[in-house]
C-alpha positions in Angstrom: -0.1 -0.2 0.0 1.4 3.7 -0.9 2.4 5.9 1.8 -0.6 7.9 3.0 -0.7 11.4 1.0 0.1 14.7 3.3 -3.1 16.6 3.9 -3.0 19.4 1.5 -4.8 22.6 1.8 -8.3 23.7 1.0 -9.1 22.8 -2.8 -10.8 26.1 -5.2 -12.7 23.0 -6.1 -15.5 22.3 -4.0 -18.9 21.9 -4.6 -22.4 22.8 -2.0 -25.3 20.5 -1.1 -27.8 21.6 -0.1 -31.8 21.8 0.7 -34.8 23.9 -0.9 -34.8 27.3 -2.1 -32.1 28.3 -4.2 -31.9 31.4 -1.6 -30.5 28.3 0.6 -26.9 28.9 -1.5 -26.6 32.5 -1.1 -24.4 32.8 2.6 -22.2 30.5 0.4 -22.3 31.6 -3.2 -22.5 35.6 -2.4 -20.0 35.5 -0.6 -17.5 33.7 -3.1 -18.1 35.9 -6.0 -18.0 39.4 -3.9 -14.6 37.6 -2.9 -14.0 36.7 -6.7 -14.6 40.6 -7.8 -12.6 42.3 -5.1 -10.1 40.4 -5.9 -10.0 40.9 -9.6 -11.1 37.5 -11.0 -13.8 37.3 -13.7 -16.8 36.0 -12.0 -18.8 33.7 -14.1 -22.5 32.1 -12.3 -24.0 30.2 -15.0 -28.0 28.6 -13.9 -31.3 29.3 -15.3 -32.7 33.3 -15.3 -34.8 33.5 -12.4 -31.8 31.5 -10.7 -29.7 34.7 -12.3 -32.1 37.4 -10.9 -31.8 36.5 -7.5 -28.0 36.0 -7.6 -28.4 40.1 -8.9 -30.3 41.2 -6.2 -28.1 39.6 -3.6 -25.2 40.9 -5.1 -26.7 44.6 -5.2 -27.9 43.9 -1.6 -24.4 44.0 -0.6 -23.4 46.4 -2.3 -22.0 45.5 -5.7 -23.1 47.4 -8.8 -23.4 44.2 -10.6 -24.8 47.0 -14.2 -20.8 48.2 -13.9 -19.5 44.5 -12.6 -21.1 43.6 -16.1 -20.6 46.3 -18.5 -16.8 45.7 -17.4 -16.7 41.9 -17.7 -16.0 41.7 -14.3 -19.4 39.6 -14.3 -21.2 36.9 -16.0 -24.4 36.1 -15.0 -25.1 33.8 -18.3 -28.5 30.8 -19.4 -26.4 29.4 -22.1 -27.0 25.7 -22.7 -25.6 25.3 -25.8 -23.2 23.1 -24.8 -26.8 20.4 -24.3 -27.2 21.4 -28.1 -29.3 18.3 -29.4 -30.3 17.3 -25.0 -26.3 14.9 -25.0 -23.7 16.0 -22.4 -20.4 15.2 -23.5 -17.6 16.1 -20.5 -15.2 17.3 -22.6 -16.3 19.3 -24.5 -17.8 21.5 -21.6 -14.1 22.0 -19.7 -12.0 22.2 -23.5 -14.8 25.2 -23.1 -14.2 26.3 -19.5 -10.0 26.0 -20.4 -11.2 28.8 -22.9 -13.0 30.9 -20.9 -10.0 31.4 -18.0 -7.7 32.0 -21.0 -10.2 34.6 -22.0 -10.8 36.5 -18.7 -6.5 36.4 -18.1 -5.7 37.6 -21.5 -9.5 40.4 -21.0 -6.3 41.4 -17.6 -8.0 39.7 -15.0 -6.4 36.9 -12.6 -8.4 34.2 -13.8 -12.3 33.0 -13.4 -13.9 32.2 -10.5 -16.8 30.0 -11.6 -20.2 28.2 -10.0 -23.5 27.2 -11.0 -26.4 25.3 -10.9 -25.7 21.5 -11.7 -29.0 20.1 -13.1 -29.3 23.3 -14.9 -25.4 22.8 -16.0 -25.7 18.7 -16.7 -29.9 19.2 -18.0 -31.4 16.2 -18.7 -31.4 13.2 -15.4 -29.7 10.8 -18.3 -26.8 13.7 -18.1 -25.6 12.4 -14.7 -24.3 9.3 -16.2 -21.4 11.8 -17.5 -21.3 13.3 -13.9 -18.1 11.7 -12.8 -15.8 12.1 -15.9 -17.0 15.8 -15.8 -16.1 16.8 -12.1 -13.0 14.7 -12.7 -12.4 16.7 -15.8 -12.4 19.9 -14.5 -10.5 18.7 -11.1 -7.7 18.7 -13.3 -8.1 22.1 -14.9 -8.4 23.6 -11.3 -5.1 22.2 -11.1 -4.2 23.9 -14.4 -5.5 26.6 -14.6 -6.2 29.6 -11.9 -9.4 28.9 -12.1 -11.6 28.6 -8.4 -15.6 27.7 -8.0 -18.4 26.0 -6.4 -20.3 23.1 -7.9 -24.0 23.1 -7.0 -26.1 20.0 -5.6 -29.4 20.5 -4.5 -30.2 17.5 -3.4 -34.7 17.5 -3.2 -34.4 17.6 -7.2 -31.5 15.4 -7.6 -30.8 11.8 -8.3 -29.2 10.3 -5.1 -26.2 9.1 -7.3 -25.6 13.0 -8.5 -24.7 13.2 -4.1 -23.0 10.7 -4.6 -21.1 11.1 -7.2 -20.2 14.7 -6.0 -18.9 13.7 -2.7 -16.5 11.2 -4.9 -15.3 14.1 -6.3 -14.6 16.9 -4.9 -11.9 17.8 -1.9 -13.9 20.2 0.0 -17.6 20.0 0.7 -19.4 22.3 1.6 -23.1 20.8 3.3 -26.1 24.0 4.0 -23.0 26.7 4.8 -20.8 24.1 6.7 -17.6 23.9 4.9 -15.7 20.3 5.5 -12.1 20.7 3.7 -11.0 17.6 3.7 -13.9 14.9 2.2 -13.4 11.9 3.3 -15.1 10.2 0.0 -12.9 12.4 -2.4 -10.8 9.5 -5.2 -8.5 11.4 -7.0 -9.6 12.1 -10.4 -6.6 10.0 -12.1 -8.2 6.9 -10.3 -11.7 7.6 -11.3 -10.5 8.1 -15.0 -8.5 4.9 -15.2 -10.2 2.5 -17.7 -8.8 -0.9 -16.9 -9.9 -2.5 -14.6 -6.4 -4.1 -12.9 -5.6 -0.5 -12.2 -9.2 0.7 -10.9 -7.8 -1.3 -8.5 -6.6 1.2 -7.8 -10.2 2.5 -6.2 -9.6 0.0 -2.8 -5.8 1.5 -2.6 -7.4 4.4 -2.0 -10.8 3.5 -0.4 -8.1 1.4 1.9 -6.2 4.7 2.6 -9.7 5.7 3.8 -9.6 3.4 6.2 -6.6 4.0 7.9 -7.3 8.0 8.2 -10.2 6.8 10.3 -8.5 4.5 12.1 -5.2 7.1 12.9 -7.7 9.9 13.7 -9.8 7.4 16.0 -6.5 6.4 17.5 -5.7 10.2 17.7 -8.8 10.9 19.7 -8.5 7.9 21.5 -5.0 9.4 22.8 -6.4 12.8 23.4 -8.5 11.1 25.8 -6.3 9.7 27.3 -4.5 13.0 28.3 -7.3 14.5 28.9 -8.3 11.9 31.5 -4.5 11.9 33.0 -4.8 16.1 32.9 -7.6 15.5 34.9 -6.5 12.9 38.0 -3.4 15.6 38.0 -5.3 18.0 38.7 -7.8 16.0 40.9 -4.7 15.8 43.0 -3.1 18.9 42.7 -7.1 20.3 43.9 -6.9 18.2 46.5 -3.2 19.2 47.7 -4.1 22.7 47.4 -7.5 21.9 49.3 -5.2 20.4 52.2 -3.2 23.1 52.4 -6.0 25.8 52.7 -7.3 23.6 55.4 -4.1 23.7 57.0 -4.0 27.3 56.5 -7.6 27.8 58.1 -6.4 25.8 61.0 -3.6 28.0 61.8 -6.3 30.8 61.4 -8.0 30.0 63.8 -5.4 29.5 66.3 -3.9 32.6 65.3 -7.6 33.9 65.8 -7.6 32.2 69.4 -4.4 33.5 70.2 -5.7 36.6 69.7 -8.4 36.9 71.9 -7.1 35.2 74.7 -3.4 35.7 74.7 -3.3 39.3 73.5 -6.3 40.6 75.3 -4.9 39.5 79.4 -2.1 41.9 79.1 -3.8 44.4 77.1 -6.0 44.0 80.4 -3.5 44.8 82.7 -1.1 47.4 81.0 -4.8 49.1 80.9 -5.1 48.4 84.8 -1.9 49.6 85.2 -2.5 52.8 83.5 -5.3 53.6 85.8 -4.1 53.1 89.1 -1.0 55.2 88.1 -3.8 57.7 87.0 -6.0 57.7 89.9 -2.8 57.2 93.1 0.0 59.2 90.9 -1.8 61.7 89.0 -0.9 64.6 91.1 2.6 62.7 91.5 3.2 62.4 87.7 2.3 65.6 86.7 0.7 67.5 83.6 3.6 65.7 81.7 2.5 62.3 83.1 -0.6 62.4 83.1 -0.5 63.1 79.2 1.3 60.2 78.8 -1.1 58.3 80.7 -3.4 59.6 78.5 -1.9 58.8 75.4 -1.3 55.1 76.7 -5.0 54.8 76.3 -5.9 55.8 72.9 -3.4 53.1 72.2 -4.9 50.7 74.2 -8.1 51.3 73.1 -7.0 51.5 69.6 -5.0 48.7 70.0 -8.7 46.8 71.6 -10.6 48.0 68.4 -7.6 46.1 65.9 -8.3 43.1 67.9 -12.2 43.4 68.2 -11.2 44.0 64.1 -9.0 41.2 63.4 -11.9 38.7 65.5 -14.9 39.7 63.4 -12.5 39.6 59.9 -11.9 36.1 60.7 -15.7 34.9 61.7 -17.2 36.8 58.8 -14.7 33.9 56.2 -15.0 31.1 58.1 -18.7 30.9 60.4 -21.5 28.9 57.9 -23.7 30.9 56.0 -27.7 30.8 57.7 -30.1 31.9 54.4 -33.0 33.4 55.5 -34.8 36.1 53.9 -33.5 39.5 55.7 -35.4 42.6 56.2 -32.6 45.3 55.1 -34.6 47.8 56.4 -34.9 47.3 59.5 -31.4 45.9 60.4 -30.7 49.6 58.0 -32.5 51.7 61.5 -31.5 49.9 64.1 -28.1 50.4 63.1 -29.0 55.0 63.0 -30.8 54.6 66.6 -27.4 52.7 68.0 -25.1 55.7 66.6 -27.4 58.8 67.1 -27.4 57.6 70.4 -23.6 57.7 71.1 -24.1 60.7 70.3 -27.2 62.7 70.7 -25.7 66.0 70.2 -25.2 64.8 66.7 -27.2 67.1 63.9 -28.3 64.3 61.2 -31.2 62.9 58.6 -30.7 59.5 58.2 -32.5 58.8 54.3 -33.6 54.6 54.9 -35.7 53.0 51.7 -38.4 51.2 52.9 -39.5 47.9 52.0 -35.4 46.1 51.2 -35.5 42.3 51.5 -32.7 40.2 50.2 -31.5 36.5 50.6 -28.8 36.0 53.3 -27.0 35.6 57.4 -28.6 37.9 59.2 -25.8 38.2 61.4 -23.3 39.3 58.6 -25.4 41.8 56.5 -25.8 43.4 59.8 -22.6 43.7 60.1 -21.9 45.2 56.8 -24.5 47.8 57.1 -23.7 48.1 61.0 -19.6 49.1 58.9 -20.8 51.2 56.0 -23.6 53.4 57.7 -21.1 54.0 60.7 -18.0 55.1 58.6 -21.1 56.8 56.7 -21.5 58.9 60.2 -17.6 59.5 61.1 -16.6 60.3 58.4 -19.5 62.8 58.0 -18.8 64.7 61.3 -17.3 67.8 60.1 -20.7 68.7 58.1 -23.2 71.1 59.7 -25.5 68.4 59.5 -24.8 65.4 57.9 -27.1 62.9 55.2 -26.7 59.2 55.1 -29.2 57.9 52.3 -29.7 53.5 52.1 -31.4 52.5 49.3 -31.4 49.4 46.7 -30.1 51.4 42.6 -31.9 48.9 40.5 -30.4 45.5 39.1 -26.9 43.4 38.2 -27.3 40.1 36.2 -29.7 39.1 38.3 -28.0 41.0 41.8 -30.0 43.2 44.0 -28.2 47.1 43.9 -27.9 48.6 47.1 -25.8 52.0 48.4 -25.4 53.6 51.2 -24.0 57.4 50.6 -23.2 60.4 52.6 -22.4 63.9 52.3 -18.6 63.5 54.3 -14.9 64.2 53.2 -15.0 61.7 50.5 -12.0 60.6 49.4 -9.8 60.6 46.4 -11.0 56.9 43.9 -7.5 56.8 42.6 -6.3 54.9 45.4 -9.5 52.3 45.7 -7.5 49.8 45.0 -6.3 49.6 48.8 -9.3 50.7 50.0 -10.8 46.8 50.8 -7.8 45.6 51.9 -7.2 45.1 55.4 -5.9 47.9 57.5 -6.0 50.4 54.8 -7.2 53.9 55.2 -7.5 57.5 53.7 -6.5 59.1 56.5 -5.3 60.2 60.0 -5.5 59.1 62.7 -6.1 62.3 64.6 -9.1 62.9 61.7 -11.2 60.7 61.6 -10.0 57.5 64.1 -10.6 53.8 62.7 -8.7 50.5 61.9 -9.1 50.4 59.0 -10.4 47.1 59.1 -14.1 47.4 58.6 -13.8 48.0 54.5 -12.1 44.3 54.6 -15.1 42.9 56.4 -17.6 44.2 54.2 -16.1 42.0 51.5 -15.5 39.4 53.1 -19.0 39.7 54.3 -20.7 40.3 50.8 -18.2 38.2 48.5 -19.0 35.2 50.5 -22.9 35.7 49.8 -21.9 35.9 46.0 -22.2 39.8 45.4 -19.8 41.9 44.5 -18.5 46.0 46.3 -17.4 48.9 45.1 -17.4 52.8 45.6 -17.5 56.2 44.1 -16.6 59.0 45.9 -14.5 62.4 45.3 -12.5 64.1 48.1 -14.8 66.9 50.4 -17.8 65.3 48.1 -19.0 62.5 50.1 -18.9 58.6 49.5 -21.3 56.2 48.0 -20.5 52.1 48.5 -22.4 50.1 46.8 -22.6 46.6 47.6 -25.4 43.7 45.3 -26.8 40.1 46.7 -28.8 37.9 45.2 -32.4 38.3 43.8 -33.4 35.0 44.1 -34.3 33.5 47.7 -32.3 31.1 49.8 -32.5 27.4 48.8 
């Protein structure tokens, strides 16, 4: 058996097999003719008069000046059937005529001939389809010798079944509908199809065996690809398991750290605070003004450290606590937080504008922490306004999620540094301007992310800030 030929590029000799109305050919034939005209090839369409009118209109709809192209010889729409004089069809004569048309196109300054047409029209009565294999095989040789490109059209519901079978035998590249198969498995080269000697026809069997070998090799390649994919998936599963174990170890270490923070750091911190209180009470007069100032700074540092510890523990709990999803009344939570803020600073003038009827599925405790942080920040950063205005509401939908916002008229910040906004211990203001730990927004982001949402901000310095977050619209499952 001869070695299998190397794959070739898509043939310039294609066929189109389609069903139904002649307009079904347009997605393939119109681009062929337009590309031919644009590439400076003479384009020939051979078919019945009604189809020629359809092609003329289709090209015009796609921006081609068909009249102008016909006048300059770039487009030929022909219903000529002179090659069927007497009802007979001579493959050699028609192929020879086509060679002349190609030479004429080149002589007229075109790069070659781009030809297409309805094979039922071209071959005439059904009995002429007995010459189809010979015609297409001889035509294939012309494509190898001359500047010719084209598509032979077979309307399957009008042609005898053997015509479609012969089309598959004689075209390396086949359109079925508008889908192109560049390497047709059933194709047999013309030098094999046109051989007349019986012994030489045995080469057809050899060719068919080659096609079987191609299929077997393709199946072997597919099987190998499947084995490689399974191996890759197994390796991926192993690596995922390893990473999961590493994550579990890290989480256990984080829990141990949280326990240490909660118990081991709080005790000495309480001792420092207690000794500071003793010094202030029992030895305040002895220490004098400077000593009492130092004690006040110690008190502030202890309070700040306590706030940091509480923030770290809250952030840790937000990341590992299981979600208890229920329908949460966000309006009620926001009102609770606003009353607490007012009670803590009753002397402040501030308006809370809280939209009624806001609900979302989620963990009530964690969502309260979100509102406590966002409303608390709004309260804090609007503290220098004569009258603060703080709003909580809903601003629409985003991909199946409700979008909520907390807005204030406070100090705001520069969005140029927004990438640091939700980082742990990140702050945009000095401690003496607005106290805080820099943990609150990191906690908000972790909670909202666990709920399947996202959080972002809009702000300008001295023009307030708006924080948006999304929560799923669907009820808890």
